[in-house]
C-alpha positions, 0 to 999 in steps of 0.5 A, spaced: 735 855 530 739 853 536 744 847 538 742 843 544 749 841 546 749 836 552 754 831 556 750 825 552 750 828 545 757 830 546 759 822 549 755 819 543 759 823 538 766 822 541 764 814 541 762 814 534 768 818 531 773 813 536 769 807 533 771 810 526 778 811 528 779 805 531 776 801 525 780 805 519 786 803 523 784 795 524 783 796 516 790 798 514 793 793 519 789 787 517 791 789 509 798 788 510 797 781 508 803 777 505 804 772 498 805 766 502 798 766 505 795 768 498 791 763 493 793 765 486 788 760 482 783 755 484 787 750 479 793 750 485 787 748 490 785 743 486 792 740 483 794 740 490 787 736 494 788 731 488 796 729 489 794 729 497 788 724 495 792 720 491 798 720 496 793 718 502 790 713 497 797 709 497 798 710 504 792 706 505 793 701 500 800 700 502 797 699 509 792 694 507 797 689 505 
């Protein structure tokens, strides 16, 4: 069995390895999220949305009067 090594294969292997390394670096960088950007439960979203809607309804009612 002969190993055929030419310039195009070496270049394609180098591009593939560099791509994998870059993806791992980007994934490690993006994984450092803070807790203030994390939503813990959907209940908080629903409660916040309800409060916001009630506040907007109160403001629009007071403007219309």
